[in-house]
C-alpha positions in Angstrom: 9.7 18.0 17.9 11.7 18.7 14.8 10.4 17.1 11.6 10.9 17.4 7.8 7.6 17.2 6.0 6.1 17.8 2.5 3.0 19.9 2.0 2.7 19.1 -1.7 4.3 16.9 -4.4 7.4 18.2 -6.2 11.2 18.3 -6.2 13.5 18.2 -3.2 12.6 21.9 -2.5 9.2 20.8 -1.1 10.9 19.2 1.9 10.4 21.6 4.9 11.8 21.4 8.4 9.2 22.3 10.9 8.4 22.2 14.6 5.4 19.9 15.2 3.8 18.1 18.2 5.2 14.7 18.9 2.8 11.7 18.6 1.5 9.9 21.6 1.7 6.1 21.6 -1.7 4.3 21.5 -2.3 0.9 23.2 0.1 -1.6 21.7 2.5 1.0 20.4 5.9 2.3 21.4 7.1 5.9 21.0 10.6 5.7 19.4 13.1 8.6 19.6 14.5 8.5 16.0 18.3 8.5 15.8 18.7 7.8 12.1 16.6 7.2 9.0 17.8 5.9 5.7 16.5 7.1 2.3 14.9 4.7 -0.3 13.5 5.3 -3.7 10.1 5.2 -2.1 10.9 8.6 -0.6 11.6 10.1 -4.0 8.4 8.5 -5.5 6.2 9.7 -2.7 7.7 13.2 -2.7 7.1 13.5 -6.5 3.7 11.9 -6.5 2.5 8.4 -7.5 -0.6 7.4 -9.4 -3.4 6.2 -7.1 -1.4 7.1 -4.0 -3.3 9.5 -1.8 -1.1 11.3 0.7 -2.6 13.3 3.6 -0.6 16.5 3.7 1.5 17.5 5.6 3.3 14.2 5.2 6.5 12.8 6.7 8.7 10.5 4.6 11.1 7.8 5.8 10.7 4.0 6.1 14.1 2.8 7.5 14.1 4.0 11.1 16.4 3.3 14.0 16.3 4.8 17.5 15.5 4.2 21.2 12.2 3.5 22.9 11.1 6.7 24.6 7.8 5.5 26.1 5.4 2.6 25.9 1.7 2.5 25.3 -0.7 0.4 27.3 -0.3 -3.4 26.9 3.2 -3.4 25.4 5.4 -6.1 26.9 8.9 -7.4 26.5 10.4 -3.9 25.9 11.8 -1.2 28.1 12.3 2.5 27.8 15.8 3.1 26.4 16.0 -0.1 24.4 17.7 0.5 21.0 15.5 -0.6 18.2 15.3 -1.0 14.4 11.8 -0.7 13.0 10.2 -3.1 10.5 8.9 -0.7 7.8 5.7 -2.6 6.9 2.6 -2.2 9.1 -0.3 -4.6 8.8 -3.6 -5.2 10.6 -2.4 -8.4 12.4 -5.7 -10.3 12.3 -6.8 -10.8 8.7 -6.3 -14.2 6.9 -3.0 -13.1 5.3 -1.6 -11.8 8.6 -2.6 -14.9 10.5 -1.0 -17.0 7.7 2.3 -15.2 8.1 1.9 -13.3 4.9 1.5 -9.8 6.4 2.8 -8.1 3.3 -0.4 -9.3 1.5 -2.6 -7.7 4.1 -5.3 -5.5 2.5 -4.4 -2.8 5.1 -0.6 -3.1 4.6 1.1 0.2 4.8 4.8 1.2 4.5 6.1 3.9 6.9 6.7 7.1 5.0 4.6 6.0 2.0 1.1 5.4 3.2 1.5 6.6 6.8 3.9 9.1 8.5 7.5 8.0 8.5 10.8 8.8 10.3 12.0 12.2 9.1 11.2 13.3 12.6 12.6 13.1 16.1 9.8 10.8 17.3 7.5 8.2 15.7 4.9 5.9 17.2 4.8 2.3 15.8 3.1 -1.0 16.7 5.0 -3.2 19.1 5.1 -5.9 16.4 7.3 -3.7 14.3 10.1 -3.4 16.9 13.4 -5.2 16.2 16.3 -5.3 18.6 19.2 -3.3 17.1 22.4 -5.5 17.0 24.9 -3.8 19.3 27.8 -4.0 16.8 25.9 -1.6 14.4 25.8 2.2 14.8 22.4 3.8 14.5 23.4 5.0 11.0 24.5 1.6 9.9 21.4 -0.1 11.3 19.2 2.3 9.4 20.8 1.2 6.1 19.5 -2.4 6.4 15.9 -3.2 7.0 13.9 -2.4 3.9 16.6 -3.3 1.3 17.7 -6.6 2.9 14.1 -7.6 3.5 13.2 -6.8 -0.1 16.2 -8.5 -1.6 15.7 -11.6 0.6 12.1 -11.9 -0.6 13.2 -11.5 -4.2 16.0 -14.1 -4.1 15.2 -16.5 -1.4 11.4 -16.6 -1.1 10.3 -15.9 -4.6 13.2 -16.9 -6.9 14.1 -19.8 -4.6 17.8 -19.3 -5.3 19.9 -22.5 -5.2 23.5 -22.9 -4.3 25.9 -22.2 -7.1 23.4 -20.6 -9.5 24.2 -17.5 -11.6 22.6 -14.2 -10.8 22.4 -10.9 -12.6 21.9 -8.0 -10.2 21.0 -4.6 -11.8 22.6 -1.6 -10.0 25.2 -2.7 -7.5 25.3 0.8 -6.0 21.6 0.8 -5.1 20.3 -0.3 -1.7 18.6 -3.4 -3.1 21.4 -4.2 -5.4 24.1 -4.0 -2.7 21.9 -6.2 -0.4 21.1 -8.7 -3.2 24.8 -9.2 -4.0 25.5 -10.2 -0.3 22.5 -12.5 -0.2 23.5 -14.2 -3.5 27.0 -14.7 -2.2 25.6 -16.4 0.9 24.3 -19.0 -1.5 27.7 -19.2 -3.2 26.1 -17.9 -6.4 28.1 -16.5 -9.2 27.1 -12.8 -9.3 27.1 -10.6 -12.3 26.2 -7.0 -11.7 26.0 -3.6 -13.4 27.2 -0.1 -12.5 26.9 3.2 -14.3 30.3 4.7 -13.3 33.8 3.1 -13.3 34.5 4.2 -9.7 31.7 1.9 -8.5 33.1 -1.2 -10.1 35.7 -1.9 -7.5 33.2 -1.3 -4.7 30.9 -3.9 -6.4 33.7 -6.4 -6.5 34.4 -5.7 -2.8 30.8 -6.7 -2.0 31.3 -10.0 -3.7 30.4 -9.5 -7.4 32.3 -11.9 -9.7 31.9 -9.7 -12.8 30.9 -6.0 -13.2 29.4 -4.6 -16.4 29.5 -0.8 -17.1 26.0 -0.5 -18.5 26.6 2.9 -20.1 29.7 1.7 -22.1 29.0 -2.0 -22.6 26.1 -4.0 -24.1 24.8 -5.7 -20.9 23.1 -8.6 -22.8 26.1 -9.4 -24.8 28.3 -9.3 -21.7 26.0 -11.6 -19.9 26.0 -14.1 -22.8 29.8 -13.9 -23.0 30.3 -14.4 -19.3 27.9 -17.4 -19.2 29.1 -19.0 -22.4 25.7 -17.9 -23.9 23.7 -19.9 -21.4 22.3 -16.9 -19.5 21.7 -16.5 -15.8 19.3 -18.4 -13.5 18.0 -15.3 -11.8 17.7 -11.6 -12.6 17.2 -9.0 -9.8 15.5 -6.0 -11.4 14.3 -2.8 -9.7 14.8 -0.6 -12.8 11.8 -1.4 -15.0 11.3 -0.1 -18.5 15.0 0.5 -19.3 16.2 -2.9 -18.4 13.1 -5.1 -18.9 13.9 -6.6 -22.4 17.5 -7.3 -21.4 16.4 -8.9 -18.1 14.1 -11.3 -20.0 16.7 -12.2 -22.7 19.5 -12.6 -20.1 17.7 -15.6 -18.5 18.7 -19.2 -19.1 16.1 -21.8 -19.9 13.8 -22.0 -16.9 15.2 -18.7 -15.4 13.4 -16.4 -12.9 13.1 -12.7 -13.2 12.3 -11.1 -9.8 11.1 -7.5 -9.8 10.6 -5.0 -7.0 10.6 -1.6 -8.6 10.4 0.6 -11.7 12.7 3.5 -11.3 13.0 4.1 -15.1 9.3 3.6 -15.9 6.5 1.2 -15.1 5.1 0.2 -18.5 7.0 -2.5 -20.4 6.4 -4.7 -23.5 8.0 -8.0 -24.6 7.3 -11.0 -26.8 5.3 -13.3 -24.6 6.4 -16.3 -26.8 9.9 -15.9 -25.3 8.3 -16.3 -21.9 6.6 -19.6 -22.5 9.0 -21.1 -25.0 11.9 -20.7 -22.5 9.7 -21.6 -19.5 10.6 -18.4 -17.6 9.0 -17.1 -14.4 8.3 -13.4 -13.5 8.0 -12.8 -9.8 6.9 -9.7 -8.1 8.1 -8.6 -4.6 6.4 -6.1 -2.3 8.6 -5.8 0.7 8.5 -9.0 2.8 7.0 -10.6 5.8 7.9 -10.2 9.5 9.0 -13.9 9.4 11.4 -13.1 6.6 12.7 -10.1 8.5 13.4 -12.3 11.5 15.5 -14.5 9.2 17.4 -11.5 7.9 18.0 -10.2 11.4 19.6 -13.4 12.5 22.1 -13.1 9.7 22.7 -9.5 10.5 23.4 -10.4 14.1 25.8 -13.1 12.9 27.6 -10.5 10.7 26.9 -12.3 7.5 25.4 -9.2 6.1 26.8 -5.7 6.5 25.5 -2.2 5.8 26.7 -0.2 2.8 26.5 3.5 3.8 27.6 6.1 1.3 26.9 9.3 3.2 25.4 10.5 6.5 23.8 13.9 6.5 21.9 15.8 9.2 18.1 15.8 9.0 18.0 19.5 8.0 19.9 18.5 4.8 17.2 16.1 3.7 16.7 17.9 0.4 20.4 17.5 -0.5 20.2 13.8 0.5 17.3 13.5 -2.0 19.4 15.1 -4.7 22.3 12.8 -4.0 20.1 9.7 -4.4 18.1 11.1 -7.3 21.4 11.8 -9.2 22.7 8.3 -8.6 25.8 9.8 -7.1 26.0 7.2 -4.3 27.1 3.7 -3.8 24.9 2.2 -1.1 22.6 4.0 1.3 22.2 7.7 2.1 21.3 8.2 5.8 19.9 11.1 7.7 21.1 11.6 11.3 18.1 12.8 13.3 19.1 13.2 16.9 
């Protein structure tokens, strides 16, 4: 089969298209013919190398995978060859205390496709039956690939962790990012007032089309002062932050009394510092998100099926242009998701 793999860490140039043997599904697994796979920042981080992450080379990236079932391993029930599927990107053991309690993203063996184990930059992938999701028929393969990881992550951030309430005020960093564009849609589901940021003026109207009530150009405006102006100096109830070092102090100070900062990434740097007195004096909460559970994914899928959420796809490129897709995402030249068409 055709696959794009890395044999070492580095820039986009380390991505190589190769011919490799397709995997065979084990008992309880399905072999999926990959039709499309969406990029995430995880792809960039793994390609470049992460502290304490040990990758077995050659390695295949890609967490957001959509395709059709090609064959079924022993013991798989409820599915047929040819079924169009989306794939839940997190793989867990299924039998530990966390998994049994429905908290599979806390499993000690939890792995993300394309990060800890081989992913979907390939024509075929074998995945556990528990990770199969039925693709809604109204979505194309490319549209469906744009949804699982970012909507699951944003749902865990806003609904599960921050416990968003109707009518609250939310600041979402980076409307053009996958998590940002999903978070805006989820916040609007709760009739929240959404403030968001973009780096380029052309992205502002797209952010408003998604449902943002106010858009701040972070390169030209003081984000904290704009948040204070827009909220009559009260601050927001929730901040969705996936940026890290560059936004951390502003995220903390933008919160209202009793506000919640929910965090899922650190694209600008992982080490931050702040005055802890601000944290306890204003009774703030800092909440970390690592993907989400299969139960949460089921909630998200019901809303996708009912067309309450929609994909935001910036570009679709062929698999052989994976390096260019990485450059596009790395340069922040997109609004929404970059997707690779595989077969």
